N, C-alpha and C positions, 0 to 999 in steps of 0.2 A: 320543118324548119320553120321558125320564125324570121323575123327582120334580121339580117346578118350584123354580129357585133364587130368591129373592125378592130383589130389590135395593131395600131400603128405607132406613130412616134411616141407616144405616151410610155409604149413599153421599151421604147430604146433610147432614151436619154439616160437620166442616171437612175432609172427604175427598169431599165432593160433587164431582162433576167430575173426581175424581182417581183412580178405581178402574180405572186404564188401564196396563196393562204392555205393552211390545211388544219383540219380540225378532225376528231374524230373517235372513234372507238376503237379497241382493241380486241383482238381475238382470245387475250387470256394472257396465261403465262406461258405458251409456247415460244421458244427462241427464234427470234425473227431471221428472215434471210439477211446476209452481209447487206451493206449498203453498195448501192452501184448495181444491184441485179436487177437485170430489164423486167419493167412490167408485166404482169400475166398476159399472155395474148389473148385477143378475143378470137377464137377460134374461126379460121377461114374468113376473116374480116380485114380488110385495107380499110385505114381510118383517115380520114381528112381533118386538118387541123393545124394547130400552131405548136411550134416548140421555139422557148427560149431559155439561151443561156450560152455560156462561153466556148468559143470553137475551140475544139480539143484537137483536131487535125485536119488534113485535107487528104486529096485522093478521093473527089466528091468532097465531102464535107460533114464532120462528125460533130453533133450539139448533143449534149445531156446522152452520151450512149446511143444515138440513133446515127447511122450512116446514110446521108440523103445524096442522091445520083442529082448532079446539078446540071445535066448535059443541056436541059432546057429551061433552065431557070434564068430570071432576070435579077439582077444584083443593083441594089441602092446602098449608098455609102454617104451619110451626113447629107441627105436630101438629093444627091446627085447620081446620075447614073455610073456604074460602076462594073468591075467584073472580079472573079474569084479571086484574079490575083491581088486584089488590092486588101483583101481581108488579110488579117495576121491571128496566130494562135492567141487566144485569151480575149480576142473581142466578144464582145457579149453581141450575138444576134438573133433576129426573129427569122424562124424559116416556116414558111406557108407552104404545106403539101400534104402528101398522104404517105403514113406510115404503114407499112406492112403487118400482117398478121402475127409477124415474128417478134415486132414490138422494136427491132433493132435495124433494120432497114427500111429506106422510103425513097421519094422522089419529091424533090422540091421543086415548087412553083415561083416563089419569090425567097429572097435572103436580104434582110435588110439590116443595115449597120447605122447606129447614131450614136456618136460620144457622150459620156457623161458630162464632161466640162473639156474645156480646152481653152488654155490661157498660160498666163506668167506664173510661175511659182513664188509666192508670197513668202514663206518661210518653210523652212525643214527642220524637223524636232527628231534627230536620232534615236534619243531615249525612248521615245512613244512610237517610232517609225511611222512616222505621217508628216504630211506637205499639207501645205494651203495653197489652192489653186482658185482665184478669182472669188475668195470668201468660203469654198467649199471644203471640207476637211476630208483629206482622203487617206485612208488607212491603207498601209502595205503590209500583207500577211503573206505566209508561205505560199499563198495561191497567185500572187502577183507576177504575171511574165512582164520582163522588160525588153524593149528592143535591143539588139545587139549592137546598133549602133553607140549606145550609152556606154562609157568606159568609165568604173565597171558597170555590167548590166545589174545595176541594184541601186538602192537609194542613195548609194555613195557616188554614183555617176550624175546625181541631179544637182543643180545649181541655183541660187535664187536668182530670178528674174528669166530664167529659161523657159521657154515656152513648151507646153507638153499637151499631149492629147491622152485623157483618162477613159478608158472603158472599165465600167464596173457595176457594182449592185449596192443598195442602200440598206443601212441596218436600222436599228429601233432608234437610235439618235440622230438619224438624218444624215451619218457620214457616209462618203462614197468608198466601198471596201473595193479597192482596185483589184480588177483580173489582168489590165494591160496598161503600161504607160510606155508612149513614146514621144520623142523629142519632135517639134515642128519648127520651121524655120520663121526668122523675123518676117513681119508680115502677115501672118496666118491670122484668119479672122477668130475673134473669141467666140465662144458658145458655152452657154450654161442652161441646165435644165433643173427646173424646180417648183416648187408652190409658192405662189404671191403671198406675201405678208407686209403689214405696215403700208399699204397702198395710200398714196398721197396724191390723189387726182389733180388738186390745185397745181401742184409743183411737178406733177408728171414723172413720179418716180415710186418705185417699191422694192421691197427686199427680198432676195432668194438667200436663205441661210445669213450669212455674213457678207453677201456683196448687196451694195445698193444699185440697181439699175435705173438709169434715167432716160426715160423714152420719149423725151420732148421732140426728138427729131427723127423717131422711128416708124416705120411702116408699120401697122397692126392688122394682124391676119386673123380671121375666122373668131374674132370677137363680137358677139352680139350687140349691135348698136356702138360697136366700137368703144366699149366700157370694159376695163379691166376690175377685177373683183378679187377680195382677198380668198385664197382657196384655189384660184384658178391654177391650174399646172401648165406652164408654160415654158417656151424655149426662148431665151434671149441671144442676138448675135450683136456684135458691134467689132469695131476696128481698134478701139482705143479705151482708154481710160481718163476719167477726169482728174481734177487737181487732188479731189479727196479721195481717188481710188474706185470712183463709181464707174461702172460699164456704161459708156456711151452708146448705147444702143441704136442700130439702124433698123433692126427688124424685131418685134414680137411676135410670135404666133401662140395662140390657144390650142394647146394639144388635148386630144381626148381620146376616148377608145373609138376608133376609128376604121376600120375595113378589113375584115378576112375570115371568120368564123361565126357561126351560128350554133344555137341550142343543138346538142347532139352532136358536135363535133368534138374531136380529141385537142385535149390542151395540155401541154407538159413544160411544166416553168419551175426553174430553180432560183432560190433567193433566200432571205432572210426573214423571220418572223418580226414583222414590225409593231403588230398589235396582237395580245394574246389576253384574252378572257378567260379560257379553259380549252382542253383538249378538243371540245366540240365548238369554239368559237374562237376562231383567230383569222389573220390575214395576214398577207405580204404586200404593202404598200398597194392596196386598194382591190384587189379581186378576192371576193369573199369565197371560202371554200368549205362545202360539208362532206361528213363521210356518212358512211352508211355499215350495217352489219359485216359487209363483205369487203371493206377497205382493210387493204393489206400494207404491213408496216414492216419497213426493212431498216436495219441498221439502228433500231430501238423499237421502243413500244409508245403507246399515245403519252404516258406517264414522262417520256422524256422530252416533250414538245414544252416549250416556253419562249420568253421574248428574246430574240436574237439569234435562237437557232436557226442552223443553216438546214434547210429541207429542198427536197425537189418533189413535186407534186404532178402526178399523170391521172387525168380522168377525162370528164364529158362535160360539155358545158351545157348548162341547162336553159330553159325559157327566161329565166331571170337573171341571167348572167353570172350565176353561181357555179362553181367547178366542184363538181360532184367527183371525190377522188375515188380512183381505184387503189392507188398506191401513194404512199408517204415514204419517202427516203429520207432518214436523217442522216446527215452529214457531219463526222466528227472533226474535231480538230485535226490540223497537219500539222505537228510539231516536229516532226522526225525531217531530218535532212543529212546527206552526205554528198561531198564530193571526192572522187575516188575512179581508181580504174577497175574497169571489168575483169572479174576472174574468170567467169564463163556464161553461156548465154544458152537458155532453152527456149526456143522460138516455140516449138511444139506446146509447152506449157506456160506460155506469156510470162517468161521469168529470166531473170539475171541474177548473177552471185557478186555481190560487191562486198568486201570487208569479211567473206564468210558468211556473209547475210544474205537470204533469199528474198529478192524483191520483185512483186508480182505486179504487171499491169492489167488493166482491163479497159472496156468502152469508154471509162470517163477519163483515163490517163491521158494529159497533154503532152503530147510530143513535140520537140522544136529543137533543130540541128544548129548551133550556133558554132560549130566549129569550122573550119575553112572549106571543108567537105561541103557543107551547104545544102544537104539533100533535103528535099520537098517532095512529098511528104516523108516524114522520117518514121519507119516503124521497127520493130523490134528485129526483121530480118535484116535489117540495116545494120545492125549493131555487134559488134565483135567484140572478143576478149582482147583486153589491152585499151579499149576505148576509153575516154577519160569524160566522165559523166557528172552532172549534179541531180539529184533525185531528192524530191520531196513528196513527203506522205504521212502515213501514220502507222502503228504497229499494229499489225492486224494477221490472224487473230490477237486478240490482247494476250500478251503473254507469251509469244510463240517465238519472239526474237526477228520475225519477218517482217518486212516493210510492204504496204500496199501503196504505189506511187500513185500521187494525182499529178505531178510533175516529172518529166523525164526529158532532160536538156542533155545532147552529147556537147563538149567544149573541146576545144584545144588544149592540149595536155599543160598541165600546171605541176610544180613541184611538191606542192602540198595536199595533204588528206584531210577531210572534215568529216568530222560525225557529230551531228546534234542529234540527244535523244535523253529519255529520261533514265535516272541512273539507276543500276540493279543492287550492286553491290559496292561497297568502300573499303578498302584497307589502305591508308596512307604509305607510299605517296601513288597510289594508283585507285581506279576505279572502272565498272563496267558498263557499258550500255550496249544493249542489244548483242551481247554475247563478246562484245569487242572490248579487249582490256586498254584502258588509257593509262598511261605511266607518265607520269610527273618527275621532273629533277630540279635542279638548282638553277638551271638556266629558264625554266617556263615561267612565264607570265601569266598572273591569275587577275582575273577583273571581276567585278560583281555586275549586276543587271543593268547599272548605268554607265557601264564601260569603264570605271574607274577602278585603278589599280589595287591590289589587294595582296596580303601576305599569303605563302602556302598554307601558314597555321591558320588562318581566319578563312581560308578555303575549305580546309578538312574540316573544319570546326562547323561550317555550316552546310557542306553537302551531305545530302542524306538520300535514302530511296526516294524515289520520283521526283528528284530535283533534276529541273530541265537544264541540261549543260552542252554548252558546244566546245568541242575540243580541235584545235588545228596542229598539224605536225607531220611526220613521216611515217609512212607505212612500214613497218618492221616485220611483220608477216600478216598473212591472210586476216589474222583477229587480234591485231596489236598494233596501237599507234603509240609513238614516242612524241608527247606533245610538247610544243614550243609555246604555244598558248591554251588556257582554258578561259570560259567565261560563262557565268551564271546568265540563261536567257529567261525571257517572258513569255508565256503562253498566249497566242492570239486567237 
């Protein structure tokens, strides 16, 4: 082993879960394994290293498909000592520990969480599904979990000037793709992570994306010679904003690759490709990755890689701090959504049936109980026929009419049934999605992608196979919904 490369708070702010790059070669035209498949184990070897990604479940802790025993682990939350009870589903964490030879279980030594940004909401754009927090653009996608103290637990439950904590991952444009959003009380210290730009030493200011940071009264930590430089990755903290909206920082810390793994150790990281030159040369926010002839691709092939593609990379760190990939898992878009009651449960096969649709879960599915039962950890064995759930995921395999769940939430019963997916067939006044017939009538409200009301005639003139449409209404039968509202959606 060479000198250890620490993976600390640089991985935990807005880039936590993102320092993954992948490049590579393909094994040819063979069909790749499905995304989410565990990496091929190294026979008989337990591997020390780090896993970075969103928490999927508890009962120990599940991150990137690995279930870690946390009995002896230490926890850190936003630089303070914590316990596992302080973590939530969707928090992007760094887990330092050992992964067993099977690639799906391990033992955690340290679990660390640091938010991406925490502060007041400056603006909300429902049409773009995004908010601005401390000058940082936060994108809300089907993979965003909301704290159940929000009412409703969605972007509609947010308000201007509300203080929120965002955990997420960075895309190629520097936006935070939120994995969890939760409200915080008045008086909460503001925090933001990012790269310094437009540094003005004379006036002691710099920018982090759309935020100006005034550090004239701040303590500077870890800066050589107490000098801030453009390109530094920092965390800035402060209690208030100035008259011009600038963060009045009381602490600015230079954050770097600091502490935990060395060459030869295992690294498994989920994130978006933020620099792409070729399938052999790209990265996700700073950690270079190389591939070999033995690199395995799941969910696609090397030719599917590109800027802003979400991936998970598993491999070994070399002496130059380059991740040598054993697997590159390409994650497809998660545009399918349903809110409905469970028809049946098959725990043995990790599946349920909703609206006649088979929904499968796997080690990457995030489970959360938002019902009054409030079971934690929530597992499929806790789900019963008749439970009301919200499920988000993708159709897998393509064309199968089945859903693979990335989020599985149990909720208190509601009168409406919702189904969002890609249209298969159209026959005015109805259409089908995932084998479910959506029927409209004179009372149905039709909307375009911008939530503007349109006529039935305009809707059926526009709708076609592969249109992404959301329908809300009443479940008439296991495979039929009488729609009170249908709306074109934009795929994120």
